[in-house]
MIZAKOL-372849 format. One line per 3 residues: number of its first residue (from 1); for each residue x, y, z of C-alpha. Coordinates in steps of 0.25 Angstrom, whole numbers, plus 5000, padded with zeros to 4 digits. Each point is the difference from the previous one (the first is absolute). Layout:
N
NUM> X,Y,Z; ...
//
This chain:
338
1> 5659,5512,5026; 4986,4997,4995; 5001,4986,5004
4> 5004,5004,5014; 4988,5010,5001; 4991,4988,4995
7> 5006,4991,5011; 4997,5010,5011; 4986,5003,4995
10> 4997,4985,5000; 5006,4998,5014; 4991,5012,5006
13> 4988,4995,4993; 5002,4986,5006; 5002,5006,5014
16> 4987,5008,4999; 4992,4988,4996; 5006,4992,5011
19> 4998,5010,5012; 4988,5009,4995; 5000,5015,4999
22> 5005,5008,5012; 4989,5005,5010; 4994,5014,4998
25> 5000,5010,5011; 4988,5000,5009; 4996,4986,4994
28> 5002,4986,5004; 4999,4985,4996; 4985,4998,4998
31> 5002,4985,5001; 5008,5001,5013; 4990,5010,5006
34> 4989,4991,4997; 5008,4988,5007; 5003,5009,5012
37> 4985,5004,5001; 4996,4986,5000; 5011,4996,5011
40> 4997,5012,5008; 5009,5011,5005; 5012,4994,5007
43> 5000,5009,5012; 4985,5003,5001; 4994,4992,5011
46> 4987,4993,4998; 4988,5007,5007; 4993,4992,5011
49> 4985,4999,4998; 4993,4998,5013; 4987,4992,5000
52> 4987,5007,5003; 4996,4996,5014; 4987,4993,5001
55> 4990,5009,5009; 4996,4992,5013; 4985,4997,5000
58> 4992,5006,5011; 4996,4990,5011; 4986,4993,4997
61> 4988,5007,5004; 4997,4996,5015; 4989,4991,5003
64> 4988,5009,5004; 4998,4999,5015; 4985,4997,5004
67> 4993,5012,5007; 4995,4993,5013; 4988,5004,5007
70> 5000,5003,5014; 4991,4991,5009; 4989,5007,5007
73> 5004,5003,5015; 4989,4996,5010; 4995,5011,5009
76> 5002,4997,5015; 4991,5012,5004; 4988,4995,5008
79> 4986,5004,4997; 4998,5011,5011; 4985,4999,4999
82> 4992,4989,4994; 4988,5009,4998; 5008,5010,4992
85> 4992,5006,4989; 5002,4997,4985; 5007,5014,4999
88> 5009,4997,5011; 5004,4986,4995; 5003,5006,4986
91> 5009,5010,5007; 5007,4989,5008; 5002,4992,4987
94> 5006,5012,4993; 5009,5002,5012; 5005,4986,4999
97> 5002,5000,4985; 5009,5013,5002; 5008,4993,5011
100> 5002,4987,4991; 5004,5009,4989; 5011,5007,5008
103> 5005,4987,5007; 5001,4993,4986; 5008,5012,4995
106> 5010,4999,5011; 5001,4985,4999; 5013,4994,4995
109> 5001,4998,4985; 4991,4988,4995; 5008,4989,4996
112> 5001,4991,4987; 5004,4986,5007; 5001,4986,4995
115> 4995,4988,5007; 5011,4989,5001; 4993,4987,5004
118> 5005,4991,5012; 5009,4989,4997; 5015,4995,4999
121> 5010,5004,4990; 5015,4998,4998; 5009,5011,5006
124> 5014,5002,4998; 5009,4994,4989; 5010,4989,5000
127> 5013,5003,4992; 4999,5015,5002; 5008,5008,5010
130> 5000,4995,5014; 4991,5011,5006; 4989,4995,4990
133> 4999,4986,5003; 4997,4989,5003; 4987,4998,4993
136> 4989,4997,5010; 4985,4999,5000; 4992,5011,5008
139> 4985,4999,5002; 4995,5015,5000; 4986,5004,5005
142> 4992,5008,4991; 5003,5015,4999; 4999,5012,4991
145> 5011,5008,4994; 5001,5013,4993; 4999,4998,4985
148> 5010,5012,4998; 5011,5006,5008; 4997,5012,5009
151> 5001,5013,4991; 5005,5014,5003; 4986,5005,5000
154> 4995,4990,5010; 5012,5002,5009; 4998,5015,4999
157> 4986,4999,5006; 5005,4992,5011; 5011,5010,5004
160> 4990,5012,4999; 4989,4993,5008; 5009,4993,5010
163> 5010,5012,5002; 5011,4989,4997; 5014,5003,4996
166> 5009,4989,4995; 5014,4997,5004; 5006,5005,4987
169> 4993,5013,5002; 5007,5002,5014; 5013,4994,4997
172> 5004,5000,4985; 5003,5010,4989; 4989,4993,4991
175> 4987,4995,5003; 4987,4995,4994; 4995,5014,4997
178> 5012,5003,4991; 4996,4989,4990; 4985,5001,5001
181> 4998,5012,4992; 4991,4997,4988; 5001,4985,5004
184> 4988,4998,5008; 4997,4986,4995; 5014,4995,5001
187> 5004,4992,5013; 5005,5008,5012; 5015,4998,5003
190> 5009,5005,5010; 4992,4993,5011; 5005,4991,5011
193> 4994,4988,5005; 4995,5008,5012; 4993,5010,4990
196> 4994,4989,4992; 4994,4994,5013; 4994,5013,5005
199> 4993,5002,4986; 4994,4986,5001; 4995,5002,5014
202> 4994,5014,4996; 4993,4993,4988; 4994,4989,5009
205> 5010,4989,4994; 5014,4995,5003; 5012,4996,4992
208> 5000,4986,4994; 5008,4989,5006; 5011,4995,4992
211> 4993,4987,4997; 4987,5008,4995; 5008,5008,4991
214> 5007,4989,4993; 4987,4992,4999; 4993,5012,4994
217> 5012,5002,4990; 5003,4985,4997; 4987,4993,5000
220> 4999,4985,5004; 5008,4995,4989; 5014,5004,5004
223> 5003,5010,4988; 5013,5008,5000; 4993,5013,4996
226> 4986,5005,5002; 4996,4997,4985; 5008,4987,4998
229> 5014,4993,5001; 5007,5009,4989; 5005,5014,5002
232> 4992,5010,4991; 5006,5014,5000; 4987,5006,4995
235> 4992,4994,5011; 5005,5011,5011; 5008,5012,5003
238> 5014,4994,5000; 5014,5004,4998; 5000,4995,4986
241> 4989,5009,4996; 5009,5012,5003; 4989,5009,5006
244> 5008,5002,5012; 4989,5004,5010; 4986,4996,5004
247> 4988,4999,4991; 4986,5001,5003; 4994,4988,5007
250> 4993,4990,4991; 5008,5004,4988; 5004,4986,4996
253> 4988,4992,5001; 5006,4988,4993; 5009,4998,5012
256> 4989,4998,5010; 5000,4988,5009; 4991,4988,4999
259> 4990,5007,5009; 5001,5014,4992; 5009,5007,5010
262> 5008,5010,4992; 5015,5005,5001; 5005,4989,5009
265> 5012,4999,4992; 5008,5013,4997; 4995,5015,5002
268> 5003,5000,5015; 5004,4990,5010; 4989,4998,5011
271> 5001,4999,5015; 4994,4988,5007; 4997,4998,5014
274> 5010,4990,5004; 5014,4999,5006; 5011,4995,4990
277> 5003,4987,5006; 5004,4986,4995; 4990,4991,4994
280> 4997,4986,5007; 5012,4991,4996; 5009,5011,4997
283> 5013,5004,5008; 4997,5011,5009; 5013,5007,4995
286> 4997,4998,4985; 4999,5015,4999; 5008,5010,5008
289> 4988,5009,5001; 4990,4990,5006; 4994,5005,5012
292> 4989,5008,5006; 5007,5013,4998; 4996,4999,4985
295> 4987,4999,4993; 4997,4993,4987; 4997,5007,4987
298> 4996,4993,4987; 4998,5001,4985; 5012,5008,4995
301> 4999,5015,4995; 5002,5008,4987; 5016,4998,5002
304> 4999,4985,5001; 4999,4990,4989; 5002,4986,4996
307> 5014,4999,5004; 5002,4995,5014; 4985,4995,5001
310> 4997,5014,5007; 4986,5000,4994; 4996,4985,5002
313> 4988,4997,5009; 5009,4993,5010; 5011,5010,5001
316> 5002,5007,5014; 5006,5013,5004; 5000,5007,5013
319> 5003,5013,5007; 4999,5007,5014; 4985,5003,5002
322> 5003,5014,5006; 5010,5006,4991; 5000,4993,4986
325> 4993,5009,4990; 5004,5000,4985; 4995,5005,4987
328> 4996,4985,4996; 4993,4995,5013; 4985,5002,5002
331> 4989,4991,5005; 4986,4995,4999; 4990,4996,5011
334> 4993,4987,5004; 4989,4996,5009; 4993,4987,5005
337> 4989,4995,4991; 4986,5005,5004
//
């Protein structure tokens, strides 16, 4: 009997040594718990950590626009009496000065214009869309063009003084006034070709021809963009910048043309004076919109970018002159060189 009990005791001791003690209530295997912690709970999803977005920098500070001086206006008042007294002359001079001041105050906004010398340049581009070619030489007389696109403040003065109402104001649910609040130095938009022409005439100027616009943007070395041949997103207000709206004129000085004309790529497309017709040597039916019923606009806007060549110096777009008014089309003025 004792031998039997001894044998049972030895077998029980061997079992305990092999399997370890039984688990305690409320406890657990420390080694297994550590392993589970290292491996992670089987049914707990791994949390997704979102990257902190990089704040978009504000556009660069616009180039300060020079404060132009108003040229003196010659008086056409004839001297009534050659023997007028000194006192009478002084009074006449004072009256003339007052008239000059009043007339100057009522004059159109003084301009900041750039002189483009006469001479030939290469217009158009081979290997691009049919509407943009072929490349051909054009000899352009000297002219002056606005350094900046016409702004909301400038257009507002025209509207007030001329009593003008744009097509969009009369026919659309949205017009230039709706987007001009707090953006006086942004380019005016929602203006048709007819609206742009009316402003230029009020200001004593005109819309640039298509050839003038391209030369002012491209220079005489055939560059693809105003600053060179490679697209640089930081050189203008493009789709790539993510601003999704206009910026103050002159905000991207590094994108200026060889002549110092700014915003000729991006920000807003710009109306030119010409009909949308085929270049010499191109098929008259190369584009379905060719014809006198459409006017050319150039330069691409804030919603355009490198893709599709939309902001190149040679790309052409067009629209009906009386009714095409969008939030990315504006204009600048030109005039014959003085």
